[in-house]
C-alpha positions as a Python dict, from the first residue, in 0.01 Angstrom:
ca = {
    (1, 'M'): (0, 0, 0),
    (2, 'A'): (316, -209, -17),
    (3, 'A'): (648, -49, -103),
    (4, 'Y'): (711, -61, -473),
    (5, 'G'): (1011, 43, -677),
    (6, 'P'): (1008, 310, -944),
    (7, 'M'): (788, 225, -1242),
    (8, 'Q'): (884, 272, -1605),
    (9, 'L'): (651, 277, -1902),
    (10, 'L'): (830, 134, -2203),
    (11, 'V'): (674, 133, -2550),
    (12, 'V'): (864, -44, -2827),
    (13, 'G'): (770, -74, -3194),
    (14, 'F'): (893, -337, -3436),
    (15, 'D'): (889, -319, -3816),
    (16, 'D'): (808, -684, -3863),
    (17, 'N'): (672, -979, -3671),
    (18, 'N'): (980, -1199, -3719),
    (19, 'F'): (1129, -1214, -3372),
    (20, 'R'): (1451, -1407, -3311),
    (21, 'G'): (1393, -1481, -2944),
    (22, 'E'): (1638, -1228, -2802),
    (23, 'I'): (1416, -1012, -2584),
    (24, 'L'): (1223, -1258, -2368),
    (25, 'P'): (1532, -1445, -2236),
    (26, 'E'): (1690, -1114, -2128),
    (27, 'L'): (1367, -1000, -1964),
    (28, 'Q'): (1342, -1335, -1787),
    (29, 'R'): (1702, -1306, -1663),
    (30, 'L'): (1630, -961, -1517),
    (31, 'R'): (1313, -1093, -1353),
    (32, 'E'): (1491, -1397, -1205),
    (33, 'H'): (1756, -1171, -1048),
    (34, 'D'): (1484, -940, -909),
    (35, 'V'): (1622, -647, -1107),
    (36, 'V'): (1280, -572, -1257),
    (37, 'R'): (929, -699, -1208),
    (38, 'L'): (687, -704, -1497),
    (39, 'V'): (380, -511, -1382),
    (40, 'D'): (214, -549, -1721),
    (41, 'L'): (318, -641, -2074),
    (42, 'L'): (90, -610, -2373),
    (43, 'V'): (219, -716, -2714),
    (44, 'V'): (-5, -649, -3013),
    (45, 'S'): (90, -772, -3363),
    (46, 'K'): (-91, -708, -3687),
    (47, 'D'): (-34, -936, -3987),
    (48, 'E'): (-24, -803, -4343),
    (49, 'D'): (-388, -911, -4383),
    (50, 'G'): (-489, -706, -4075),
    (51, 'S'): (-532, -1002, -3837),
    (52, 'V'): (-444, -906, -3480),
    (53, 'A'): (-267, -1125, -3224),
    (54, 'V'): (-240, -1021, -2859),
    (55, 'V'): (-27, -1147, -2570),
    (56, 'E'): (-53, -1009, -2215),
    (57, 'T'): (144, -1117, -1911),
    (58, 'S'): (238, -994, -1565),
    (59, 'D'): (442, -1102, -1262),
    (60, 'L'): (181, -970, -1018),
    (61, 'T'): (-47, -1165, -790),
    (62, 'D'): (-421, -1090, -815),
    (63, 'E'): (-397, -868, -505),
    (64, 'E'): (-97, -676, -642),
    (65, 'A'): (-267, -641, -981),
    (66, 'S'): (-570, -489, -813),
    (67, 'E'): (-353, -245, -617),
    (68, 'L'): (-126, -151, -906),
    (69, 'G'): (-397, -143, -1173),
    (70, 'A'): (-487, 215, -1086),
    (71, 'I'): (-121, 318, -1072),
    (72, 'A'): (-45, 166, -1411),
    (73, 'A'): (-356, 331, -1560),
    (74, 'E'): (-239, 669, -1434),
    (75, 'L'): (113, 610, -1567),
    (76, 'I'): (-17, 558, -1919),
    (77, 'G'): (-252, 855, -1896),
    (78, 'L'): (-589, 687, -1866),
    (79, 'G'): (-714, 938, -1612),
    (80, 'E'): (-625, 1172, -1332),
    (81, 'E'): (-825, 986, -1072),
    (82, 'P'): (-730, 633, -976),
    (83, 'A'): (-891, 393, -1217),
    (84, 'P'): (-1029, 57, -1113),
    (85, 'A'): (-810, -245, -1174),
    (86, 'P'): (-819, -349, -1539),
    (87, 'D'): (-1097, -590, -1622),
    (88, 'A'): (-1182, -782, -1939),
    (89, 'T'): (-1380, -489, -2080),
    (90, 'N'): (-1106, -230, -2023),
    (91, 'F'): (-843, -470, -2154),
    (92, 'H'): (-1047, -534, -2470),
    (93, 'E'): (-1079, -159, -2537),
    (94, 'E'): (-707, -105, -2473),
    (95, 'V'): (-608, -386, -2710),
    (96, 'W'): (-823, -257, -2993),
    (97, 'Y'): (-702, 101, -2945),
    (98, 'I'): (-341, -14, -2974),
    (99, 'A'): (-428, -246, -3265),
    (100, 'D'): (-586, 44, -3453),
    (101, 'T'): (-260, 242, -3438),
    (102, 'I'): (-40, -42, -3568),
    (103, 'A'): (22, -70, -3941),
    (104, 'P'): (-8, -414, -4103),
    (105, 'G'): (307, -620, -4054),
    (106, 'K'): (407, -428, -3739),
    (107, 'T'): (414, -505, -3367),
    (108, 'A'): (399, -285, -3058),
    (109, 'A'): (489, -382, -2703),
    (110, 'V'): (377, -177, -2404),
    (111, 'A'): (540, -271, -2075),
    (112, 'V'): (522, -132, -1724),
    (113, 'L'): (836, -238, -1538),
    (114, 'E'): (900, -201, -1167),
    (115, 'H'): (1268, -138, -1098),
    (116, 'R'): (1323, -360, -794),
    (117, 'W'): (1697, -282, -775),
    (118, 'A'): (1615, 77, -679),
    (119, 'I'): (1418, -4, -363),
    (120, 'P'): (1720, -51, -129),
    (121, 'L'): (1886, 261, -273),
    (122, 'R'): (1570, 468, -224),
    (123, 'D'): (1536, 336, 133),
    (124, 'A'): (1900, 423, 211),
    (125, 'I'): (1851, 775, 76),
    (126, 'E'): (1542, 819, 295),
    (127, 'R'): (1724, 682, 604),
    (128, 'A'): (2002, 933, 542),
    (129, 'G'): (1746, 1215, 535),
    (130, 'G'): (1769, 1270, 161),
    (131, 'E'): (1481, 1327, -72),
    (132, 'P'): (1475, 1294, -450),
    (133, 'L'): (1461, 1633, -620),
    (134, 'A'): (1455, 1510, -980),
    (135, 'D'): (1527, 1204, -1188),
    (136, 'A'): (1539, 1128, -1558),
    (137, 'W'): (1660, 858, -1791),
    (138, 'L'): (1961, 954, -1999),
    (139, 'H'): (1980, 734, -2304),
    (140, 'P'): (2307, 683, -2491),
    (141, 'S'): (2156, 861, -2793),
    (142, 'D'): (2099, 1170, -2571),
    (143, 'L'): (2464, 1168, -2469),
    (144, 'L'): (2585, 1118, -2826),
    (145, 'G'): (2420, 1447, -2919),
    (146, 'L'): (2625, 1618, -2648),
    (147, 'G'): (2949, 1457, -2759),
    (148, 'S'): (2987, 1298, -2415),
    (149, 'I'): (3041, 943, -2534),
    (150, 'P'): (3186, 802, -2852),
    (151, 'G'): (2944, 659, -3106),
    (152, 'P'): (2956, 301, -3231),
    (153, 'S'): (3277, 223, -3414),
    (154, 'A'): (3256, 174, -3788),
    (155, 'G'): (3498, -111, -3767),
}
């Protein structure tokens, strides 16, 4: 298996389907600078009438998709044993499961991101004889609860 960076599962919900084009340009910028690689992105929207629209994309080659398919499946809890790479049947079931959980007029995006920026840091830690003991994401909202950072100004 090739060396991959840390993977992050990111699930984002939106109250409406009226996007202003802010997210994709930022994601593209991060991809162009090799900060992240998009392992998989699934966006499922449901109109008020219940019609479902689906978009899926990835930065992976077919070979990488085959190799990482099992990893991504494990990350999102589809099984303890490595699953086969996603195929049209599995994808169809996944889309309809997500679509069933979305209320009319809402959208959900499920992304698996590879953090490419972390690969050289991880390699340097290993060369120095270090080993990761723990890691976690600390979101600004977590820190606000601790009083560690000031909240947004009212101004």
